[in-house]
N, C-alpha and C positions, 0 to 999 in steps of 0.2 A: 061648164065650167075647168079653164086648164089646170095641169099639174100643177104653177105656182101659186096657183089662186087657191088650189083649195089646200097646200100647206098652211097660206097666210090664215084662212078660213077654221083648219085646226088647230094653229097657233093661238089662236084668237078663244075657240071653245075649250083648248087646254088651259088657259090663264084662268077663263071665266071657272072652270070646275074644281080649279087652286081654289081660288077666292071665297068660293060660294063652299069649298069643301075647311075652309078654315073657319069661314064664319059659322058657320054652322054649329061647328065643336066648340068654337071658343067667345063664340057673342052669342053665343043661347041662341040662334037665329032660328027661325024655321025654313017656309019653301022661299022665304024672299032675305035679298043681302040687306043688313041694318046702310045706315044711312055712311058709313066709311065706309066697311066694303062695297058699297053702290059708286062711292065716290071717286075708289081708287080703281074699281073694274070700267067705269068712264072714261078718265086718266090714259088708265092702260091702252083702251080700243079708239080712244083720239091719237093715239102716240103709236100704234101700229099703222092706223090710217096714213100719216104724215110719213113715215121711215123713209127717208134717202134713201134704202135700197129696193125700196119698190116690192116686187113679186120675188124680188132673189136675197129677200128677208134671210139674214141667218137669225137661229136663235141669240135672246137677249144677253142669255151667258159671255155667250162667243162675240158680242158685234164689240166692235173696235169704237161707236159710239156713242157714246150714254145720253139716251135724250129724257131721260126722265129726270125731275126737279130731285136735288138732294135725298130730298125727305118723302117722293114716293118709290125713290130707288131703295131706298133702305124699309120702305112698307112692302114694297113688292118682294124683296130679301126675305124680311119673316115668312111672308105668308109662305113661300115657295119654300123653305127651310123645313116648314110644319107639313104641309101637308106634299111634298116633291116624293116624302116614302110612304104616304098613304094612298096614293094616287094610283099604286100597281094593283092595290086589290081592291080602291072604288074605281078607277077607269084601267081598267090593266093596256087597252088599246091606244087611247091618247096619251099615256103615260112610254109607253113602247114606241112610237112614233116619237115621241117628241126627245125621247134622248136615241134615236137615230135621228133625228133631223139637227141634233146642236151636234153629231161628228162629221158634217158636210162644211163644207170646202168654206170661207168667209170669203166674199167677194172683195174687188176693191173699193175703194167707196170714190162713186162717180164723182167727176168732177162736177165743179159751177159753172155755169154756161155767164162769161162775164159779157156783158155788150162790148162792142170793141168800140174803140175811140173817135168821141163826134155822136155817136147813136145813141140812143137814150131809150 
């Protein structure tokens, strides 16, 4: 696994850990996520897989592209606001790496490849 792939996997694990922490504490969830939090986790995973930055992806807070639907973006914001401070106690390594990753430079937005005129 390359360093960039490891970073993307770490972001996926960090987000899932935040959602699990939020769900367990506020939705009385056990080992499994409630339906709403499971949907949010799946949605976030799909968004990570389809990120235009691919393996150079910045953290979502620093990203110039807002790829989440507004209602899902607000849900993630609520989850992070609750779980973020608690991550240092529950998942300190993921929390510290997330802070480090957030300090990195934001790459330029990749240009779209348009077919030349006359080609389809």
